[in-house]
C-alpha positions as CSV (number, residue, x, y, z in Angstrom):
1,M,-27.3,19.3,15.7
2,S,-29.4,16.7,14.4
3,G,-27.5,13.1,13.9
4,R,-29.1,13.7,10.2
5,T,-26.7,16.8,9.7
6,R,-24.2,15.3,11.7
7,V,-24.1,12.4,8.6
8,A,-24.7,15.0,5.8
9,I,-21.5,16.8,7.3
10,V,-19.1,13.7,7.3
11,V,-20.4,12.7,4.4
12,G,-19.6,16.0,2.7
13,A,-16.2,16.0,3.9
14,L,-15.6,13.3,3.1
15,V,-16.8,13.6,-1.0
16,L,-14.3,17.2,-0.4
17,A,-11.4,15.0,0.5
18,A,-11.1,13.0,-2.0
19,I,-12.1,15.5,-4.6
20,V,-9.0,17.5,-3.5
21,F,-6.8,14.2,-3.5
22,V,-7.4,13.2,-6.9
23,A,-7.3,16.5,-8.2
24,V,-4.1,17.5,-6.2
25,R,-2.1,14.4,-6.5
26,P,0.6,14.2,-9.1
27,R,0.3,13.0,-13.0
28,G,2.7,13.5,-15.7
29,D,2.1,14.7,-19.3
30,D,0.4,11.1,-19.9
31,G,-2.0,11.5,-16.9
32,S,-0.5,8.8,-14.8
33,P,1.6,9.4,-12.0
34,T,4.6,10.7,-12.0
35,A,7.9,8.7,-11.1
36,T,9.4,8.9,-7.5
37,T,13.6,8.8,-7.5
38,A,14.8,6.2,-4.5
39,T,17.2,7.2,-2.4
40,S,18.9,3.8,-1.8
41,A,18.7,0.3,-3.5
42,N,19.7,-1.4,-0.7
43,T,17.2,0.1,1.4
44,P,13.7,-1.3,1.9
45,A,11.8,1.3,2.8
46,T,12.8,5.0,3.4
47,T,10.9,8.3,4.0
48,A,11.0,11.5,1.4
49,K,8.8,14.8,2.2
50,D,6.6,14.1,-1.0
51,A,6.8,10.3,-1.4
52,G,5.7,9.4,2.3
53,T,7.1,5.6,2.7
54,V,8.3,4.0,-0.3
55,I,7.7,0.7,-0.3
56,R,10.0,-1.4,-3.3
57,V,8.2,-4.5,-4.0
58,K,10.2,-7.9,-5.7
59,G,8.7,-10.7,-6.7
60,K,5.4,-10.0,-5.1
61,A,6.8,-9.7,-1.7
62,P,8.1,-6.2,0.2
63,A,11.8,-5.8,0.1
64,G,12.7,-6.2,4.0
65,G,9.2,-7.4,4.8
66,V,5.9,-5.9,5.5
67,Q,6.1,-2.2,6.5
68,D,4.9,-0.3,9.4
69,I,3.0,2.9,8.6
70,T,2.1,5.3,11.8
71,V,0.0,9.0,11.2
72,K,-2.2,10.8,13.2
73,Q,-6.0,10.8,12.2
74,G,-6.4,14.9,10.4
75,G,-3.0,14.6,9.2
76,T,-1.8,12.9,5.5
77,I,-1.5,9.3,5.1
78,R,1.7,9.6,2.5
79,F,3.6,6.5,1.0
80,T,4.7,5.0,-2.6
81,V,5.1,1.7,-4.0
82,L,7.3,0.8,-5.9
83,S,7.3,-2.5,-8.0
84,D,9.5,-5.0,-10.2
85,E,5.7,-6.7,-11.4
86,Q,2.0,-5.1,-12.3
87,D,-0.6,-5.3,-9.7
88,H,-2.7,-3.1,-7.9
89,V,-2.2,-1.5,-4.4
90,H,-5.1,-1.6,-1.7
91,L,-5.4,0.3,1.0
92,H,-8.3,-1.5,3.4
93,G,-10.2,0.9,5.4
94,Y,-10.0,3.5,3.0
95,D,-10.6,1.4,0.1
96,I,-8.5,3.0,-2.6
97,E,-6.8,1.2,-5.1
98,Q,-4.1,1.9,-7.6
99,P,-2.1,0.3,-10.4
100,V,1.3,-0.7,-9.8
101,G,4.3,-1.5,-11.8
102,P,7.4,-0.9,-13.4
103,Q,7.4,2.2,-14.5
104,R,4.2,2.8,-12.7
105,P,4.7,3.7,-9.2
106,A,1.2,4.2,-6.6
107,R,1.0,7.2,-4.8
108,Y,-0.6,8.1,-2.2
109,A,-1.7,11.2,0.0
110,V,-5.0,10.5,1.6
111,P,-5.9,12.5,4.4
112,A,-5.8,10.0,7.5
113,T,-9.8,11.1,8.7
114,I,-10.5,7.0,9.9
115,N,-8.3,5.6,13.1
116,G,-7.7,2.3,13.6
117,V,-5.3,-0.9,11.8
118,F,-5.5,-1.0,8.2
119,V,-3.8,-3.3,5.5
120,I,-2.1,-2.2,2.5
121,E,-1.6,-5.0,0.0
122,L,-1.1,-6.0,-3.5
123,E,-4.7,-6.9,-4.2
124,D,-4.0,-9.9,-7.2
125,A,-1.6,-11.4,-5.5
126,K,-2.9,-11.4,-2.2
127,V,-0.1,-10.0,-0.2
128,Q,0.4,-7.5,2.4
129,I,2.8,-5.0,2.1
130,A,2.1,-2.6,4.9
131,Q,0.5,-1.8,8.0
132,L,-1.6,1.3,8.1
133,T,-2.2,2.9,11.8
134,V,-3.8,6.2,12.2
135,E,-4.2,7.3,15.8
136,P,-6.5,9.4,17.3
């Protein structure tokens, strides 16, 4: 298989993954992401099957400190950010950004196609809220 063919296959797979991500993420009646119910107000990060890791942000800082998320390449990166202030959540490396704020969680369900260590941050505040490790 030629190098161009391989590149075309990888690019096609990434485009398909992005389309699937946009098509299947949960949406409310108004088109915004659906709300996630937190299991405990005192727990900084919890894991729920549908929401993945839940990161709570108060006053532009992650409750309980920077969270660690680890997934295997080929799996799905799942996390939800709940914030008491408006900002944008940026998943570096995958270059995906979503708005977040009161009554507007940022929900991620992304195919883990790139291995490495990536920063998840509040983009506007320039504050790291999590570290994502995608293992081969």
